[in-house]
C-alpha positions in Angstrom: -9.6 12.9 8.3 -12.4 11.1 6.5 -11.3 7.7 5.2 -12.7 4.8 3.4 -11.7 1.1 3.3 -12.5 -0.9 0.2 -14.0 -4.4 0.7 -13.7 -7.2 -1.9 -14.3 -10.9 -1.7 -11.2 -12.6 -0.3 -9.7 -9.6 1.3 -9.0 -10.4 5.0 -7.1 -7.4 6.4 -10.0 -5.0 6.2 -10.7 -5.2 9.9 -7.1 -4.6 10.8 -7.1 -1.5 8.5 -10.4 -0.2 9.9 -9.0 -0.6 13.5 -5.8 1.2 12.6 -7.5 4.1 10.8 -9.9 4.5 13.7 -7.2 4.6 16.3 -5.0 7.0 14.4 -7.6 9.4 13.0 -10.2 9.2 15.8 -12.9 8.4 13.3 -14.1 5.1 11.9 -13.7 4.8 8.1 -16.6 4.1 5.8 -16.5 0.8 4.0 -17.0 0.6 0.3 -18.2 -2.6 -1.5 -16.8 -3.8 -4.8 -19.9 -2.9 -6.8 -20.0 0.8 -5.7 -19.7 3.2 -8.6 -19.5 6.3 -6.4 -17.3 7.0 -3.3 -18.4 9.6 -0.7 -16.3 12.7 0.0 -13.2 11.3 1.8 -9.6 12.3 2.1 -8.0 8.8 2.0 -9.0 5.6 0.4 -7.3 2.3 1.5 -7.3 -1.0 -0.3 -6.3 -3.6 2.3 -4.5 -6.9 1.9 -5.7 -10.5 1.5 -6.5 -12.7 -1.5 -9.1 -11.0 -3.5 -11.0 -13.5 -5.7 -8.6 -16.2 -4.5 -5.8 -14.7 -6.5 -7.1 -16.3 -9.6 -5.6 -15.3 -13.0 -3.0 -13.0 -11.3 -3.1 -11.4 -7.9 -5.4 -8.4 -8.0 -6.3 -8.9 -11.7 -10.0 -9.6 -11.2 -10.4 -7.0 -8.4 -8.8 -4.3 -10.6 -11.7 -4.7 -13.0 -14.5 -4.2 -10.4 -16.7 -1.1 -10.7 -15.3 0.4 -7.5 -11.8 0.7 -9.0 -13.0 3.1 -11.7 -14.5 5.3 -8.9 -11.2 5.1 -7.1 -9.3 6.2 -10.2 -11.6 9.2 -10.6 -11.0 10.2 -7.0 -7.2 9.8 -7.3 -7.2 12.0 -10.4 -8.8 14.7 -8.3 -6.0 14.4 -5.7 -7.6 12.1 -3.1 -4.9 10.0 -1.4 -5.0 6.2 -2.0 -3.0 3.5 -0.2 -2.9 -0.1 -1.3 -1.3 -2.6 1.0 -0.2 -6.1 -0.1 -3.0 -7.3 -2.2 -4.1 -3.7 -2.4 -0.7 -2.9 -4.0 -1.2 -5.7 -6.5 -4.7 -4.3 -7.3 -3.4 -0.8 -7.9 -0.7 -2.2 -10.2 -3.2 -4.3 -12.1 -5.5 -1.3 -12.4 -2.7 0.7 -14.0 -2.6 3.2 -11.1 1.0 2.3 -10.2 4.0 1.2 -12.4 5.5 -2.3 -12.5 4.3 -5.8 -11.7 4.2 -8.1 -8.7 5.3 -11.6 -9.3 5.6 -14.8 -7.4 8.2 -14.7 -4.6 11.5 -16.1 -5.8 11.3 -18.8 -3.0 8.0 -19.9 -4.5 6.7 -19.9 -0.9 4.4 -17.8 1.2 6.4 -15.5 3.5 5.1 -14.3 6.8 7.6 -12.5 9.0 8.9 -9.1 10.1 11.3 -7.3 7.8 13.1 -4.0 7.9 12.4 -1.1 5.6 14.5 1.9 4.6 12.6 5.1 4.0 14.0 6.2 0.6 11.9 9.2 0.1 10.7 11.1 3.2 9.2 14.0 1.3 6.0 12.2 0.2 2.6 12.7 1.7 2.9 9.3 3.3 6.4 9.5 4.8 6.8 12.9 6.3 6.8 11.4 9.8 10.1 9.7 9.0 13.6 10.8 8.2 15.3 9.9 4.9 17.3 6.8 5.3 15.4 5.8 8.5 15.1 2.0 9.1 11.8 0.9 10.4 10.3 -2.5 11.2 7.2 -3.9 9.4 5.5 -7.3 9.0 4.9 -8.9 5.6 2.6 -11.8 4.6 2.5 -12.6 0.9 3.1 -15.1 -1.8 3.4 -12.7 -4.8 5.4 -9.7 -3.6 8.3 -9.8 -6.1 8.4 -6.3 -7.6 9.4 -6.1 -11.2 9.7 -3.3 -13.8 11.3 -3.0 -17.2 14.6 -1.1 -17.5 12.9 2.1 -18.7 10.2 2.1 -16.0 12.8 1.4 -13.3 15.0 4.3 -14.4 12.0 6.6 -14.4 10.7 5.7 -11.0 14.2 5.8 -9.5 14.9 9.2 -11.0 11.5 10.7 -10.0 11.8 9.6 -6.4 8.8 7.3 -6.7 10.5 4.5 -4.8 9.4 5.2 -1.2 10.5 2.1 0.7 13.2 -0.6 0.1 13.8 -3.8 2.0 16.8 -3.1 4.3 19.6 -5.0 5.9 19.2 -8.1 3.7 15.6 -8.7 4.7 14.2 -8.7 1.1 11.6 -11.5 1.5 10.6 -11.9 -2.2 13.4 -11.0 -4.6 12.0 -7.6 -5.6 14.2 -5.7 -8.0 16.4 -3.1 -6.3 14.8 -4.2 -3.0 11.7 -2.2 -3.8 9.0 -2.5 -1.2 6.8 0.5 -1.9 6.2 3.1 -4.7 4.1 6.1 -5.4 2.6 7.3 -8.6 4.0 10.3 -10.5 1.7 12.7 -8.8 2.6 11.3 -5.4 -1.0 10.7 -4.0 -1.2 7.0 -4.6 1.0 4.6 -2.5 1.4 0.9 -2.9 3.5 -1.3 -0.6 3.7 -5.0 0.2 4.5 -4.7 4.0 1.6 -4.2 6.4 2.0 -1.0 8.4 -1.4 -1.3 9.9 -0.1 -4.2 12.0 2.5 -2.2 13.8 0.9 1.0 15.0 0.7 0.5 18.9 2.4 -1.1 21.8 0.0 -4.1 21.6 1.5 -4.8 18.3 5.1 -4.7 19.7 5.8 -1.3 18.2 4.5 1.7 16.3 6.9 1.9 13.3 4.0 1.7 10.8 1.9 4.5 12.3 3.9 7.2 10.6 2.5 6.3 7.2 -1.1 7.1 8.2 -0.1 9.9 10.5 1.8 11.6 7.6 -1.3 11.5 5.4 -3.4 12.8 8.3 -1.0 15.7 8.9 -0.9 16.6 5.2 -4.7 16.5 4.9 -5.2 18.6 8.1 -2.7 21.3 6.9 
């Protein structure tokens, strides 16, 4: 699997993501700077977490308008898989690549802890390593992870199976509607999620519950 990790000013989880992709795929991803207008031939593009541009205006709002995002849109339209984690999720939403909005946590506080996720849809390219209804562990670290969508959008994504992960067992850390923690686009090749699966992929992390997301994409690409 050939992968790429996007780098933007303020993102601070790029090294974690590079390490995770290298361990799981056996190949180091290429890195792509914000000003790039072309992306090499890759199978997976990942936008990692952090605080791009200091979260000014809205989280992800400035990053979503950088030249690299147009290039990512074009790749996604051709079927390339894209994952946005935490701030990466916010950027994908701001870029119009995923539905909904991500608002301030209802606690108005930054939350950093481990939560539990229910795998709502195990038939996506990112979740085939799991079983439907499976509960997995995953860390979160965010201030603006409260997922919101209007009634019509919510009905659509619920009906289309676009909700991939929900916070489970009362661990919703941000007040997200319907406990939504991760969604895919209508085509199913773009995933956005607030939790950080790259930080739970091996024994040194205390578990490997997050590994399946990347392993699933790798298996689909290799098929």
